[in-house]
C-alpha positions as YAML, in Angstrom:
chain: A
units: angstrom
residues:
- id: 1
  name: LYS
  ca: [-63.98, 47.68, 32.51]
- id: 2
  name: THR
  ca: [-66.98, 47.44, 33.19]
- id: 3
  name: ASP
  ca: [-66.54, 44.13, 35.12]
- id: 4
  name: PHE
  ca: [-63.89, 45.49, 36.90]
- id: 5
  name: ILE
  ca: [-66.09, 48.62, 38.05]
- id: 6
  name: ASN
  ca: [-68.91, 46.14, 38.93]
- id: 7
  name: PHE
  ca: [-66.53, 44.19, 41.22]
- id: 8
  name: ILE
  ca: [-65.70, 46.97, 42.92]
- id: 9
  name: SER
  ca: [-69.07, 48.59, 43.63]
- id: 10
  name: ASP
  ca: [-70.97, 45.52, 44.15]
- id: 11
  name: GLN
  ca: [-68.40, 44.66, 46.90]
- id: 12
  name: GLU
  ca: [-67.53, 41.14, 45.04]
- id: 13
  name: TRP
  ca: [-64.23, 41.47, 46.42]
- id: 14
  name: LYS
  ca: [-65.57, 40.61, 49.86]
- id: 15
  name: SER
  ca: [-66.43, 37.34, 49.02]
- id: 16
  name: ILE
  ca: [-63.08, 36.08, 47.80]
- id: 17
  name: GLU
  ca: [-60.76, 34.80, 50.35]
- id: 18
  name: PRO
  ca: [-57.02, 36.05, 51.39]
- id: 19
  name: VAL
  ca: [-53.85, 35.25, 50.32]
- id: 20
  name: SER
  ca: [-52.39, 33.33, 53.09]
- id: 21
  name: SER
  ca: [-49.22, 35.16, 54.37]
- id: 22
  name: TRP
  ca: [-47.13, 31.78, 53.51]
- id: 23
  name: PHE
  ca: [-47.74, 32.61, 49.92]
- id: 24
  name: GLY
  ca: [-48.01, 36.57, 50.28]
- id: 25
  name: PRO
  ca: [-45.46, 38.12, 47.75]
- id: 26
  name: SER
  ca: [-43.02, 39.52, 50.48]
- id: 27
  name: SER
  ca: [-42.73, 35.78, 51.89]
- id: 28
  name: PHE
  ca: [-39.84, 33.85, 52.14]
- id: 29
  name: LEU
  ca: [-41.22, 30.99, 49.87]
- id: 30
  name: MET
  ca: [-41.96, 33.79, 47.35]
- id: 31
  name: SER
  ca: [-38.82, 35.81, 47.58]
- id: 32
  name: SER
  ca: [-36.91, 32.53, 47.26]
- id: 33
  name: MET
  ca: [-39.28, 31.47, 44.27]
- id: 34
  name: SER
  ca: [-38.66, 35.21, 42.76]
- id: 35
  name: ALA
  ca: [-34.52, 34.42, 43.65]
- id: 36
  name: LEU
  ca: [-34.55, 31.08, 41.45]
- id: 37
  name: PHE
  ca: [-36.34, 33.19, 38.42]
- id: 38
  name: GLN
  ca: [-33.71, 35.73, 38.80]
- id: 39
  name: LEU
  ca: [-30.95, 33.26, 38.44]
- id: 40
  name: SER
  ca: [-32.30, 31.22, 35.71]
- id: 41
  name: MET
  ca: [-32.53, 34.49, 33.55]
- id: 42
  name: TRP
  ca: [-29.34, 35.16, 34.61]
- id: 43
  name: ILE
  ca: [-27.73, 31.66, 33.59]
- id: 44
  name: ARG
  ca: [-29.68, 32.03, 29.88]
- id: 45
  name: HIS
  ca: [-28.05, 35.63, 29.33]
- id: 46
  name: CYS
  ca: [-24.82, 33.84, 30.23]
- id: 47
  name: HIS
  ca: [-25.21, 30.95, 27.70]
- id: 48
  name: GLY
  ca: [-26.58, 33.89, 25.25]
- id: 49
  name: TYR
  ca: [-23.37, 35.59, 26.14]
- id: 50
  name: LEU
  ca: [-20.64, 32.28, 25.39]
- id: 51
  name: THR
  ca: [-22.60, 31.53, 22.27]
- id: 52
  name: GLU
  ca: [-23.38, 34.85, 20.30]
- id: 53
  name: ASN
  ca: [-20.24, 36.59, 21.64]
- id: 54
  name: VAL
  ca: [-17.64, 34.02, 22.78]
- id: 55
  name: GLY
  ca: [-18.30, 31.70, 19.93]
- id: 56
  name: ILE
  ca: [-18.16, 29.12, 22.11]
- id: 57
  name: PRO
  ca: [-20.71, 26.33, 20.63]
- id: 58
  name: VAL
  ca: [-23.86, 25.08, 22.04]
- id: 59
  name: TRP
  ca: [-22.64, 22.13, 23.79]
- id: 60
  name: GLY
  ca: [-19.62, 23.93, 24.94]
- id: 61
  name: SER
  ca: [-22.00, 26.16, 27.26]
- id: 62
  name: TYR
  ca: [-23.70, 23.64, 28.84]
- id: 63
  name: ALA
  ca: [-20.43, 21.89, 29.46]
- id: 64
  name: VAL
  ca: [-19.50, 25.13, 31.03]
- id: 65
  name: PHE
  ca: [-22.73, 25.25, 33.00]
- id: 66
  name: ALA
  ca: [-22.17, 21.73, 34.14]
- id: 67
  name: LEU
  ca: [-18.66, 21.62, 35.52]
- id: 68
  name: ALA
  ca: [-19.89, 24.83, 37.24]
- id: 69
  name: THR
  ca: [-22.55, 22.85, 38.50]
- id: 70
  name: LEU
  ca: [-20.07, 20.24, 39.90]
- id: 71
  name: PHE
  ca: [-17.76, 22.14, 41.03]
- id: 72
  name: SER
  ca: [-20.12, 24.47, 42.77]
- id: 73
  name: GLY
  ca: [-21.36, 20.96, 44.62]
- id: 74
  name: LEU
  ca: [-17.72, 20.11, 45.60]
- id: 75
  name: ILE
  ca: [-17.08, 23.17, 47.65]
- id: 76
  name: LEU
  ca: [-20.76, 23.47, 49.35]
- id: 77
  name: GLY
  ca: [-19.94, 20.07, 50.01]
- id: 78
  name: LEU
  ca: [-16.70, 20.20, 51.21]
- id: 79
  name: VAL
  ca: [-17.63, 23.27, 53.56]
- id: 80
  name: SER
  ca: [-20.55, 21.66, 54.84]
- id: 81
  name: GLU
  ca: [-18.50, 18.84, 55.95]
- id: 82
  name: ALA
  ca: [-15.59, 21.07, 57.42]
- id: 83
  name: LEU
  ca: [-18.14, 23.01, 59.39]
- id: 84
  name: GLU
  ca: [-19.68, 19.20, 60.92]
- id: 85
  name: THR
  ca: [-16.27, 17.68, 61.43]
- id: 86
  name: ASP
  ca: [-15.70, 21.18, 63.52]
- id: 87
  name: GLY
  ca: [-19.07, 20.68, 65.65]
- id: 88
  name: LEU
  ca: [-20.36, 23.93, 64.61]
- id: 89
  name: MET
  ca: [-23.60, 22.43, 62.62]
...
């Protein structure tokens, strides 16, 4: 507590370089990072639900997520290709 008070009263905070806007909490980069962490927590929650409540074995849960990843990649690839052939991209 004393160090913090001295930090403020001695104005040591003025010698610290400010964080660039690229790494600020409201920047696109940090918002995207936050969304990835939230997605990982949601996936962890779903894995726990599948293994504990539904009774799927751990390898079965991994298989579900692997198939979901493959199918989402397939759908995104097809949409991307469809937009490209229509001249929209």
